[in-house]
PQR file with spaces between the fields and no chain letter, atoms N, CA, C, O and H, PARSE charges and radii, in Angstrom:
ATOM       1  N    ASP     1     -88.415  -74.864  -17.909 -0.4000 1.5000
ATOM       2  CA   ASP     1     -87.995  -75.497  -16.668 -0.0000 2.0000
ATOM       3  C    ASP     1     -87.340  -74.445  -15.777  0.5500 1.7000
ATOM       4  O    ASP     1     -86.274  -73.934  -16.121 -0.5500 1.4000
ATOM       5  N    PRO     2     -87.946  -74.112  -14.653 -0.5600 1.5000
ATOM       6  CA   PRO     2     -87.387  -73.100  -13.747  0.2800 2.0000
ATOM       7  C    PRO     2     -85.969  -73.402  -13.271  0.5500 1.7000
ATOM       8  O    PRO     2     -85.225  -72.479  -12.939 -0.5500 1.4000
ATOM       9  N    ALA     3     -85.584  -74.673  -13.231 -0.4000 1.5000
ATOM      10  CA   ALA     3     -84.238  -75.034  -12.776 -0.0000 2.0000
ATOM      11  C    ALA     3     -83.164  -74.499  -13.720  0.5500 1.7000
ATOM      12  O    ALA     3     -82.005  -74.378  -13.323 -0.5500 1.4000
ATOM      13  H    ALA     3     -86.188  -75.422  -13.500  0.4000 1.0000
ATOM      14  N    ARG     4     -83.527  -74.179  -14.956 -0.4000 1.5000
ATOM      15  CA   ARG     4     -82.571  -73.625  -15.924 -0.0000 2.0000
ATOM      16  C    ARG     4     -82.205  -72.186  -15.605  0.5500 1.7000
ATOM      17  O    ARG     4     -81.199  -71.681  -16.103 -0.5500 1.4000
ATOM      18  H    ARG     4     -84.469  -74.278  -15.278  0.4000 1.0000
ATOM      19  N    ILE     5     -83.008  -71.514  -14.779 -0.4000 1.5000
ATOM      20  CA   ILE     5     -82.784  -70.101  -14.486 -0.0000 2.0000
ATOM      21  C    ILE     5     -81.834  -69.981  -13.307  0.5500 1.7000
ATOM      22  O    ILE     5     -82.234  -70.095  -12.149 -0.5500 1.4000
ATOM      23  H    ILE     5     -83.826  -71.924  -14.375  0.4000 1.0000
ATOM      24  N    THR     6     -80.580  -69.751  -13.625 -0.4000 1.5000
ATOM      25  CA   THR     6     -79.537  -69.528  -12.626 -0.0000 2.0000
ATOM      26  C    THR     6     -78.853  -68.205  -12.960  0.5500 1.7000
ATOM      27  O    THR     6     -79.059  -67.653  -14.041 -0.5500 1.4000
ATOM      28  H    THR     6     -80.255  -69.659  -14.566  0.4000 1.0000
ATOM      29  N    LEU     7     -78.051  -67.703  -12.046 -0.4000 1.5000
ATOM      30  CA   LEU     7     -77.354  -66.441  -12.317 -0.0000 2.0000
ATOM      31  C    LEU     7     -76.419  -66.549  -13.515  0.5500 1.7000
ATOM      32  O    LEU     7     -76.182  -65.562  -14.211 -0.5500 1.4000
ATOM      33  H    LEU     7     -77.884  -68.151  -11.168  0.4000 1.0000
ATOM      34  N    ASP     8     -75.888  -67.744  -13.757 -0.4000 1.5000
ATOM      35  CA   ASP     8     -74.969  -67.942  -14.871 -0.0000 2.0000
ATOM      36  C    ASP     8     -75.666  -68.271  -16.189  0.5500 1.7000
ATOM      37  O    ASP     8     -75.013  -68.340  -17.231 -0.5500 1.4000
ATOM      38  H    ASP     8     -76.080  -68.546  -13.191  0.4000 1.0000
ATOM      39  N    ALA     9     -76.973  -68.474  -16.156 -0.4000 1.5000
ATOM      40  CA   ALA     9     -77.704  -68.841  -17.371 -0.0000 2.0000
ATOM      41  C    ALA     9     -77.636  -67.709  -18.387  0.5500 1.7000
ATOM      42  O    ALA     9     -77.948  -66.558  -18.080 -0.5500 1.4000
ATOM      43  H    ALA     9     -77.503  -68.419  -15.310  0.4000 1.0000
ATOM      44  N    ARG    10     -77.225  -68.053  -19.599 -0.4000 1.5000
ATOM      45  CA   ARG    10     -77.154  -67.064  -20.686 -0.0000 2.0000
ATOM      46  C    ARG    10     -78.549  -66.889  -21.273  0.5500 1.7000
ATOM      47  O    ARG    10     -79.219  -67.857  -21.632 -0.5500 1.4000
ATOM      48  H    ARG    10     -76.972  -68.988  -19.849  0.4000 1.0000
ATOM      49  N    LEU    11     -78.964  -65.638  -21.360 -0.4000 1.5000
ATOM      50  CA   LEU    11     -80.326  -65.340  -21.794 -0.0000 2.0000
ATOM      51  C    LEU    11     -80.642  -65.932  -23.159  0.5500 1.7000
ATOM      52  O    LEU    11     -81.667  -66.593  -23.323 -0.5500 1.4000
ATOM      53  H    LEU    11     -78.419  -64.851  -21.068  0.4000 1.0000
ATOM      54  N    TYR    12     -79.787  -65.706  -24.125 -0.4000 1.5000
ATOM      55  CA   TYR    12     -80.063  -66.128  -25.496 -0.0000 2.0000
ATOM      56  C    TYR    12     -79.733  -67.595  -25.729  0.5500 1.7000
ATOM      57  O    TYR    12     -80.503  -68.305  -26.376 -0.5500 1.4000
ATOM      58  H    TYR    12     -78.954  -65.168  -23.992  0.4000 1.0000
ATOM      59  N    ASP    13     -78.608  -68.053  -25.216 -0.4000 1.5000
ATOM      60  CA   ASP    13     -78.152  -69.415  -25.508 -0.0000 2.0000
ATOM      61  C    ASP    13     -78.798  -70.471  -24.620  0.5500 1.7000
ATOM      62  O    ASP    13     -79.216  -71.520  -25.110 -0.5500 1.4000
ATOM      63  H    ASP    13     -77.983  -67.475  -24.691  0.4000 1.0000
ATOM      64  N    ASP    14     -78.884  -70.204  -23.322 -0.4000 1.5000
ATOM      65  CA   ASP    14     -79.386  -71.211  -22.391 -0.0000 2.0000
ATOM      66  C    ASP    14     -80.902  -71.148  -22.197  0.5500 1.7000
ATOM      67  O    ASP    14     -81.558  -72.175  -22.020 -0.5500 1.4000
ATOM      68  H    ASP    14     -78.544  -69.351  -22.925  0.4000 1.0000
ATOM      69  N    LEU    15     -81.448  -69.931  -22.234 -0.4000 1.5000
ATOM      70  CA   LEU    15     -82.868  -69.756  -21.941 -0.0000 2.0000
ATOM      71  C    LEU    15     -83.705  -69.485  -23.187  0.5500 1.7000
ATOM      72  O    LEU    15     -84.920  -69.307  -23.101 -0.5500 1.4000
ATOM      73  H    LEU    15     -80.916  -69.097  -22.378  0.4000 1.0000
ATOM      74  N    ASP    16     -83.059  -69.455  -24.329 -0.4000 1.5000
ATOM      75  CA   ASP    16     -83.752  -69.252  -25.613 -0.0000 2.0000
ATOM      76  C    ASP    16     -84.580  -67.969  -25.650  0.5500 1.7000
ATOM      77  O    ASP    16     -85.650  -67.934  -26.257 -0.5500 1.4000
ATOM      78  H    ASP    16     -82.072  -69.600  -24.400  0.4000 1.0000
ATOM      79  N    ILE    17     -84.088  -66.927  -25.007 -0.4000 1.5000
ATOM      80  CA   ILE    17     -84.756  -65.631  -25.048 -0.0000 2.0000
ATOM      81  C    ILE    17     -84.284  -64.909  -26.303  0.5500 1.7000
ATOM      82  O    ILE    17     -83.084  -64.749  -26.524 -0.5500 1.4000
ATOM      83  H    ILE    17     -83.219  -66.956  -24.514  0.4000 1.0000
ATOM      84  N    ASP    18     -85.233  -64.478  -27.117 -0.4000 1.5000
ATOM      85  CA   ASP    18     -84.864  -63.719  -28.316 -0.0000 2.0000
ATOM      86  C    ASP    18     -85.064  -62.225  -28.045  0.5500 1.7000
ATOM      87  O    ASP    18     -85.436  -61.838  -26.938 -0.5500 1.4000
ATOM      88  H    ASP    18     -86.208  -64.608  -26.937  0.4000 1.0000
ATOM      89  N    SER    19     -84.819  -61.402  -29.043 -0.4000 1.5000
ATOM      90  CA   SER    19     -84.872  -59.954  -28.837 -0.0000 2.0000
ATOM      91  C    SER    19     -86.278  -59.483  -28.468  0.5500 1.7000
ATOM      92  O    SER    19     -86.423  -58.538  -27.693 -0.5500 1.4000
ATOM      93  H    SER    19     -84.516  -61.717  -29.942  0.4000 1.0000
ATOM      94  N    ILE    20     -87.296  -60.114  -28.999 -0.4000 1.5000
ATOM      95  CA   ILE    20     -88.671  -59.747  -28.650 -0.0000 2.0000
ATOM      96  C    ILE    20     -88.948  -60.094  -27.179  0.5500 1.7000
ATOM      97  O    ILE    20     -89.564  -59.313  -26.454 -0.5500 1.4000
ATOM      98  H    ILE    20     -87.179  -60.882  -29.628  0.4000 1.0000
ATOM      99  N    ASP    21     -88.489  -61.262  -26.758 -0.4000 1.5000
ATOM     100  CA   ASP    21     -88.643  -61.650  -25.354 -0.0000 2.0000
ATOM     101  C    ASP    21     -87.911  -60.669  -24.439  0.5500 1.7000
ATOM     102  O    ASP    21     -88.411  -60.321  -23.370 -0.5500 1.4000
ATOM     103  H    ASP    21     -87.989  -61.896  -27.347  0.4000 1.0000
ATOM     104  N    ALA    22     -86.734  -60.229  -24.861 -0.4000 1.5000
ATOM     105  CA   ALA    22     -85.950  -59.294  -24.056 -0.0000 2.0000
ATOM     106  C    ALA    22     -86.696  -57.970  -23.884  0.5500 1.7000
ATOM     107  O    ALA    22     -86.697  -57.391  -22.798 -0.5500 1.4000
ATOM     108  H    ALA    22     -86.328  -60.512  -25.729  0.4000 1.0000
ATOM     109  N    VAL    23     -87.318  -57.502  -24.941 -0.4000 1.5000
ATOM     110  CA   VAL    23     -88.108  -56.264  -24.861 -0.0000 2.0000
ATOM     111  C    VAL    23     -89.303  -56.475  -23.936  0.5500 1.7000
ATOM     112  O    VAL    23     -89.611  -55.613  -23.113 -0.5500 1.4000
ATOM     113  H    VAL    23     -87.317  -57.973  -25.823  0.4000 1.0000
ATOM     114  N    ASP    24     -89.973  -57.609  -24.067 -0.4000 1.5000
ATOM     115  CA   ASP    24     -91.103  -57.916  -23.179 -0.0000 2.0000
ATOM     116  C    ASP    24     -90.668  -57.938  -21.716  0.5500 1.7000
ATOM     117  O    ASP    24     -91.368  -57.421  -20.846 -0.5500 1.4000
ATOM     118  H    ASP    24     -89.723  -58.309  -24.736  0.4000 1.0000
ATOM     119  N    LEU    25     -89.520  -58.536  -21.454 -0.4000 1.5000
ATOM     120  CA   LEU    25     -88.991  -58.588  -20.091 -0.0000 2.0000
ATOM     121  C    LEU    25     -88.745  -57.180  -19.555  0.5500 1.7000
ATOM     122  O    LEU    25     -89.091  -56.876  -18.413 -0.5500 1.4000
ATOM     123  H    LEU    25     -88.951  -58.957  -22.161  0.4000 1.0000
ATOM     124  N    LEU    26     -88.158  -56.339  -20.369 -0.4000 1.5000
ATOM     125  CA   LEU    26     -87.881  -54.961  -19.972 -0.0000 2.0000
ATOM     126  C    LEU    26     -89.183  -54.221  -19.675  0.5500 1.7000
ATOM     127  O    LEU    26     -89.269  -53.493  -18.685 -0.5500 1.4000
ATOM     128  H    LEU    26     -87.878  -56.586  -21.296  0.4000 1.0000
ATOM     129  N    VAL    27     -90.188  -54.400  -20.519 -0.4000 1.5000
ATOM     130  CA   VAL    27     -91.489  -53.752  -20.312 -0.0000 2.0000
ATOM     131  C    VAL    27     -92.108  -54.207  -18.991  0.5500 1.7000
ATOM     132  O    VAL    27     -92.715  -53.406  -18.280 -0.5500 1.4000
ATOM     133  H    VAL    27     -90.118  -54.991  -21.322  0.4000 1.0000
ATOM     134  N    LYS    28     -91.957  -55.486  -18.664 -0.4000 1.5000
ATOM     135  CA   LYS    28     -92.530  -56.014  -17.420 -0.0000 2.0000
ATOM     136  C    LYS    28     -91.759  -55.545  -16.189  0.5500 1.7000
ATOM     137  O    LYS    28     -92.328  -55.465  -15.100 -0.5500 1.4000
ATOM     138  H    LYS    28     -91.464  -56.137  -19.241  0.4000 1.0000
ATOM     139  N    MET    29     -90.476  -55.236  -16.348 -0.4000 1.5000
ATOM     140  CA   MET    29     -89.674  -54.769  -15.209 -0.0000 2.0000
ATOM     141  C    MET    29     -89.927  -53.301  -14.905  0.5500 1.7000
ATOM     142  O    MET    29     -89.821  -52.891  -13.749 -0.5500 1.4000
ATOM     143  H    MET    29     -90.014  -55.302  -17.232  0.4000 1.0000
ATOM     144  N    LYS    30     -90.260  -52.503  -15.909 -0.4000 1.5000
ATOM     145  CA   LYS    30     -90.408  -51.057  -15.716 -0.0000 2.0000
ATOM     146  C    LYS    30     -91.368  -50.689  -14.586  0.5500 1.7000
ATOM     147  O    LYS    30     -91.020  -49.843  -13.762 -0.5500 1.4000
ATOM     148  H    LYS    30     -90.346  -52.836  -16.848  0.4000 1.0000
ATOM     149  N    PRO    31     -92.562  -51.286  -14.509 -0.5600 1.5000
ATOM     150  CA   PRO    31     -93.467  -50.888  -13.411  0.2800 2.0000
ATOM     151  C    PRO    31     -92.963  -51.295  -12.022  0.5500 1.7000
ATOM     152  O    PRO    31     -93.438  -50.771  -11.015 -0.5500 1.4000
ATOM     153  N    LEU    32     -92.023  -52.208  -11.963 -0.4000 1.5000
ATOM     154  CA   LEU    32     -91.504  -52.662  -10.678 -0.0000 2.0000
ATOM     155  C    LEU    32     -90.436  -51.731  -10.121  0.5500 1.7000
ATOM     156  O    LEU    32     -90.068  -51.825   -8.950 -0.5500 1.4000
ATOM     157  H    LEU    32     -91.637  -52.635  -12.781  0.4000 1.0000
ATOM     158  N    MET    33     -89.945  -50.842  -10.957 -0.4000 1.5000
ATOM     159  CA   MET    33     -88.875  -49.937  -10.555 -0.0000 2.0000
ATOM     160  C    MET    33     -89.451  -48.573  -10.205  0.5500 1.7000
ATOM     161  O    MET    33     -90.473  -48.159  -10.752 -0.5500 1.4000
ATOM     162  H    MET    33     -90.243  -50.765  -11.909  0.4000 1.0000
ATOM     163  N    SER    34     -88.791  -47.888   -9.296 -0.4000 1.5000
ATOM     164  CA   SER    34     -89.250  -46.554   -8.893 -0.0000 2.0000
ATOM     165  C    SER    34     -88.622  -45.460   -9.758  0.5500 1.7000
ATOM     166  O    SER    34     -88.806  -44.269   -9.508 -0.5500 1.4000
ATOM     167  H    SER    34     -87.961  -48.225   -8.851  0.4000 1.0000
ATOM     168  N    ARG    35     -87.887  -45.883  -10.764 -0.4000 1.5000
ATOM     169  CA   ARG    35     -87.257  -44.921  -11.671 -0.0000 2.0000
ATOM     170  C    ARG    35     -87.331  -45.464  -13.086  0.5500 1.7000
ATOM     171  O    ARG    35     -87.567  -46.655  -13.287 -0.5500 1.4000
ATOM     172  H    ARG    35     -87.738  -46.851  -10.967  0.4000 1.0000
ATOM     173  N    PRO    36     -87.131  -44.599  -14.059 -0.5600 1.5000
ATOM     174  CA   PRO    36     -87.194  -45.066  -15.454  0.2800 2.0000
ATOM     175  C    PRO    36     -86.085  -46.068  -15.771  0.5500 1.7000
ATOM     176  O    PRO    36     -84.971  -45.974  -15.255 -0.5500 1.4000
ATOM     177  N    ILE    37     -86.411  -47.006  -16.614 -0.4000 1.5000
ATOM     178  CA   ILE    37     -85.432  -47.955  -17.143 -0.0000 2.0000
ATOM     179  C    ILE    37     -85.326  -47.691  -18.631  0.5500 1.7000
ATOM     180  O    ILE    37     -86.332  -47.625  -19.337 -0.5500 1.4000
ATOM     181  H    ILE    37     -87.316  -47.082  -17.034  0.4000 1.0000
ATOM     182  N    ARG    38     -84.094  -47.540  -19.101 -0.4000 1.5000
ATOM     183  CA   ARG    38     -83.865  -47.325  -20.530 -0.0000 2.0000
ATOM     184  C    ARG    38     -83.281  -48.595  -21.134  0.5500 1.7000
ATOM     185  O    ARG    38     -82.450  -49.261  -20.517 -0.5500 1.4000
ATOM     186  H    ARG    38     -83.276  -47.594  -18.527  0.4000 1.0000
ATOM     187  N    ALA    39     -83.718  -48.919  -22.330 -0.4000 1.5000
ATOM     188  CA   ALA    39     -83.259  -50.143  -23.001 -0.0000 2.0000
ATOM     189  C    ALA    39     -81.742  -50.187  -23.127  0.5500 1.7000
ATOM     190  O    ALA    39     -81.148  -51.259  -23.012 -0.5500 1.4000
ATOM     191  H    ALA    39     -84.394  -48.378  -22.831  0.4000 1.0000
ATOM     192  N    GLU    40     -81.106  -49.047  -23.360 -0.4000 1.5000
ATOM     193  CA   GLU    40     -79.652  -49.030  -23.534 -0.0000 2.0000
ATOM     194  C    GLU    40     -78.908  -49.466  -22.268  0.5500 1.7000
ATOM     195  O    GLU    40     -77.748  -49.871  -22.339 -0.5500 1.4000
ATOM     196  H    GLU    40     -81.589  -48.176  -23.454  0.4000 1.0000
ATOM     197  N    GLN    41     -79.567  -49.384  -21.121 -0.4000 1.5000
ATOM     198  CA   GLN    41     -78.943  -49.845  -19.881 -0.0000 2.0000
ATOM     199  C    GLN    41     -78.802  -51.362  -19.862  0.5500 1.7000
ATOM     200  O    GLN    41     -78.055  -51.906  -19.048 -0.5500 1.4000
ATOM     201  H    GLN    41     -80.509  -49.055  -21.063  0.4000 1.0000
ATOM     202  N    PHE    42     -79.509  -52.041  -20.746 -0.4000 1.5000
ATOM     203  CA   PHE    42     -79.507  -53.502  -20.761 -0.0000 2.0000
ATOM     204  C    PHE    42     -78.869  -54.086  -22.019  0.5500 1.7000
ATOM     205  O    PHE    42     -78.913  -55.299  -22.222 -0.5500 1.4000
ATOM     206  H    PHE    42     -80.116  -51.598  -21.406  0.4000 1.0000
ATOM     207  N    LYS    43     -78.286  -53.254  -22.853 -0.4000 1.5000
ATOM     208  CA   LYS    43     -77.712  -53.750  -24.111 -0.0000 2.0000
ATOM     209  C    LYS    43     -76.571  -54.731  -23.912  0.5500 1.7000
ATOM     210  O    LYS    43     -76.363  -55.605  -24.754 -0.5500 1.4000
ATOM     211  H    LYS    43     -78.251  -52.269  -22.688  0.4000 1.0000
ATOM     212  N    SER    44     -75.831  -54.610  -22.825 -0.4000 1.5000
ATOM     213  CA   SER    44     -74.664  -55.475  -22.636 -0.0000 2.0000
ATOM     214  C    SER    44     -74.948  -56.696  -21.760  0.5500 1.7000
ATOM     215  O    SER    44     -74.042  -57.489  -21.505 -0.5500 1.4000
ATOM     216  H    SER    44     -76.000  -53.901  -22.142  0.4000 1.0000
ATOM     217  N    VAL    45     -76.190  -56.861  -21.294 -0.4000 1.5000
ATOM     218  CA   VAL    45     -76.468  -58.017  -20.443 -0.0000 2.0000
ATOM     219  C    VAL    45     -76.469  -59.296  -21.263  0.5500 1.7000
ATOM     220  O    VAL    45     -76.994  -59.343  -22.375 -0.5500 1.4000
ATOM     221  H    VAL    45     -76.926  -56.217  -21.501  0.4000 1.0000
ATOM     222  N    LYS    46     -75.875  -60.322  -20.695 -0.4000 1.5000
ATOM     223  CA   LYS    46     -75.784  -61.621  -21.365 -0.0000 2.0000
ATOM     224  C    LYS    46     -76.383  -62.744  -20.523  0.5500 1.7000
ATOM     225  O    LYS    46     -76.852  -63.751  -21.054 -0.5500 1.4000
ATOM     226  H    LYS    46     -75.448  -60.284  -19.792  0.4000 1.0000
ATOM     227  N    THR    47     -76.360  -62.556  -19.195 -0.4000 1.5000
ATOM     228  CA   THR    47     -76.808  -63.618  -18.288 -0.0000 2.0000
ATOM     229  C    THR    47     -77.877  -63.085  -17.332  0.5500 1.7000
ATOM     230  O    THR    47     -78.095  -61.877  -17.238 -0.5500 1.4000
ATOM     231  H    THR    47     -75.978  -61.738  -18.763  0.4000 1.0000
ATOM     232  N    VAL    48     -78.529  -63.994  -16.636 -0.4000 1.5000
ATOM     233  CA   VAL    48     -79.490  -63.604  -15.605 -0.0000 2.0000
ATOM     234  C    VAL    48     -78.772  -62.762  -14.550  0.5500 1.7000
ATOM     235  O    VAL    48     -79.326  -61.777  -14.062 -0.5500 1.4000
ATOM     236  H    VAL    48     -78.352  -64.975  -16.713  0.4000 1.0000
ATOM     237  N    GLY    49     -77.567  -63.136  -14.203 -0.4000 1.5000
ATOM     238  CA   GLY    49     -76.784  -62.366  -13.238 -0.0000 2.0000
ATOM     239  C    GLY    49     -76.532  -60.941  -13.704  0.5500 1.7000
ATOM     240  O    GLY    49     -76.561  -60.009  -12.901 -0.5500 1.4000
ATOM     241  H    GLY    49     -77.117  -63.936  -14.599  0.4000 1.0000
ATOM     242  N    ASP    50     -76.287  -60.769  -14.996 -0.4000 1.5000
ATOM     243  CA   ASP    50     -76.109  -59.416  -15.546 -0.0000 2.0000
ATOM     244  C    ASP    50     -77.372  -58.579  -15.344  0.5500 1.7000
ATOM     245  O    ASP    50     -77.294  -57.401  -14.995 -0.5500 1.4000
ATOM     246  H    ASP    50     -76.264  -61.526  -15.649  0.4000 1.0000
ATOM     247  N    VAL    51     -78.533  -59.193  -15.565 -0.4000 1.5000
ATOM     248  CA   VAL    51     -79.801  -58.488  -15.364 -0.0000 2.0000
ATOM     249  C    VAL    51     -79.938  -58.081  -13.903  0.5500 1.7000
ATOM     250  O    VAL    51     -80.299  -56.943  -13.604 -0.5500 1.4000
ATOM     251  H    VAL    51     -78.597  -60.149  -15.849  0.4000 1.0000
ATOM     252  N    VAL    52     -79.654  -59.000  -13.002 -0.4000 1.5000
ATOM     253  CA   VAL    52     -79.752  -58.725  -11.566 -0.0000 2.0000
ATOM     254  C    VAL    52     -78.809  -57.588  -11.180  0.5500 1.7000
ATOM     255  O    VAL    52     -79.206  -56.663  -10.472 -0.5500 1.4000
ATOM     256  H    VAL    52     -79.361  -59.925  -13.245  0.4000 1.0000
ATOM     257  N    ARG    53     -77.562  -57.659  -11.644 -0.4000 1.5000
ATOM     258  CA   ARG    53     -76.579  -56.613  -11.307 -0.0000 2.0000
ATOM     259  C    ARG    53     -76.992  -55.260  -11.885  0.5500 1.7000
ATOM     260  O    ARG    53     -76.825  -54.232  -11.229 -0.5500 1.4000
ATOM     261  H    ARG    53     -77.240  -58.411  -12.220  0.4000 1.0000
ATOM     262  N    THR    54     -77.526  -55.251  -13.096 -0.4000 1.5000
ATOM     263  CA   THR    54     -77.958  -53.992  -13.711 -0.0000 2.0000
ATOM     264  C    THR    54     -79.111  -53.389  -12.931  0.5500 1.7000
ATOM     265  O    THR    54     -79.120  -52.189  -12.657 -0.5500 1.4000
ATOM     266  H    THR    54     -77.662  -56.086  -13.629  0.4000 1.0000
ATOM     267  N    LEU    55     -80.086  -54.218  -12.571 -0.4000 1.5000
ATOM     268  CA   LEU    55     -81.207  -53.711  -11.775 -0.0000 2.0000
ATOM     269  C    LEU    55     -80.731  -53.210  -10.409  0.5500 1.7000
ATOM     270  O    LEU    55     -81.179  -52.166   -9.936 -0.5500 1.4000
ATOM     271  H    LEU    55     -80.078  -55.193  -12.794  0.4000 1.0000
ATOM     272  N    ALA    56     -79.830  -53.950   -9.786 -0.4000 1.5000
ATOM     273  CA   ALA    56     -79.300  -53.530   -8.484 -0.0000 2.0000
ATOM     274  C    ALA    56     -78.572  -52.195   -8.597  0.5500 1.7000
ATOM     275  O    ALA    56     -78.696  -51.348   -7.713 -0.5500 1.4000
ATOM     276  H    ALA    56     -79.465  -54.798  -10.170  0.4000 1.0000
ATOM     277  N    SER    57     -77.820  -51.999   -9.667 -0.4000 1.5000
ATOM     278  CA   SER    57     -77.100  -50.734   -9.827 -0.0000 2.0000
ATOM     279  C    SER    57     -78.074  -49.582  -10.050  0.5500 1.7000
ATOM     280  O    SER    57     -77.808  -48.459   -9.624 -0.5500 1.4000
ATOM     281  H    SER    57     -77.719  -52.687  -10.386  0.4000 1.0000
ATOM     282  N    LEU    58     -79.195  -49.846  -10.709 -0.4000 1.5000
ATOM     283  CA   LEU    58     -80.207  -48.801  -10.894 -0.0000 2.0000
ATOM     284  C    LEU    58     -80.863  -48.449   -9.562  0.5500 1.7000
ATOM     285  O    LEU    58     -81.155  -47.283   -9.296 -0.5500 1.4000
ATOM     286  H    LEU    58     -79.411  -50.759  -11.055  0.4000 1.0000
ATOM     287  N    ILE    59     -81.090  -49.445   -8.743 -0.4000 1.5000
ATOM     288  CA   ILE    59     -81.705  -49.213   -7.435 -0.0000 2.0000
ATOM     289  C    ILE    59     -80.748  -48.445   -6.529  0.5500 1.7000
ATOM     290  O    ILE    59     -81.163  -47.549   -5.794 -0.5500 1.4000
ATOM     291  H    ILE    59     -80.853  -50.392   -8.959  0.4000 1.0000
ATOM     292  N    ASP    60     -79.458  -48.803   -6.586 -0.4000 1.5000
ATOM     293  CA   ASP    60     -78.462  -48.208   -5.696 -0.0000 2.0000
ATOM     294  C    ASP    60     -77.963  -46.844   -6.147  0.5500 1.7000
ATOM     295  O    ASP    60     -77.444  -46.080   -5.333 -0.5500 1.4000
ATOM     296  H    ASP    60     -79.121  -49.531   -7.184  0.4000 1.0000
ATOM     297  N    SER    61     -78.109  -46.524   -7.431 -0.4000 1.5000
ATOM     298  CA   SER    61     -77.557  -45.258   -7.925 -0.0000 2.0000
ATOM     299  C    SER    61     -78.532  -44.118   -7.661  0.5500 1.7000
ATOM     300  O    SER    61     -79.746  -44.317   -7.633 -0.5500 1.4000
ATOM     301  H    SER    61     -78.530  -47.145   -8.092  0.4000 1.0000
ATOM     302  N    PRO    62     -77.976  -42.902   -7.466 -0.5600 1.5000
ATOM     303  CA   PRO    62     -78.860  -41.752   -7.256  0.2800 2.0000
ATOM     304  C    PRO    62     -79.660  -41.473   -8.522  0.5500 1.7000
ATOM     305  O    PRO    62     -79.173  -41.665   -9.636 -0.5500 1.4000
ATOM     306  N    ALA    63     -80.864  -41.027   -8.337 -0.4000 1.5000
ATOM     307  CA   ALA    63     -81.726  -40.694   -9.481 -0.0000 2.0000
ATOM     308  C    ALA    63     -81.159  -39.487  -10.215  0.5500 1.7000
ATOM     309  O    ALA    63     -80.650  -38.548   -9.603 -0.5500 1.4000
ATOM     310  H    ALA    63     -81.260  -40.870   -7.432  0.4000 1.0000
ATOM     311  N    THR    64     -81.257  -39.533  -11.535 -0.4000 1.5000
ATOM     312  CA   THR    64     -80.820  -38.397  -12.343 -0.0000 2.0000
ATOM     313  C    THR    64     -82.032  -37.805  -13.035  0.5500 1.7000
ATOM     314  O    THR    64     -82.993  -38.504  -13.358 -0.5500 1.4000
ATOM     315  H    THR    64     -81.670  -40.296  -12.033  0.4000 1.0000
ATOM     316  N    ALA    65     -81.966  -36.535  -13.250 -0.4000 1.5000
ATOM     317  CA   ALA    65     -83.095  -35.853  -13.889 -0.0000 2.0000
ATOM     318  C    ALA    65     -83.045  -36.010  -15.378  0.5500 1.7000
ATOM     319  O    ALA    65     -83.918  -35.501  -16.082 -0.5500 1.4000
ATOM     320  H    ALA    65     -81.186  -35.967  -12.988  0.4000 1.0000
């Protein structure tokens, strides 16, 4: 149900996303970004809002070599 997806929705508890789903999500996000995404950048995300904030910080931060 798309209505369940809110910024406060907890990935594991509210949306039933497991670790395999989380990896799949990360793989699907990588081509959308103009820079590399590392899994460790997402280890502390708990909610949809956390994912949004993490992606925004990657977009806003200067690229590192």
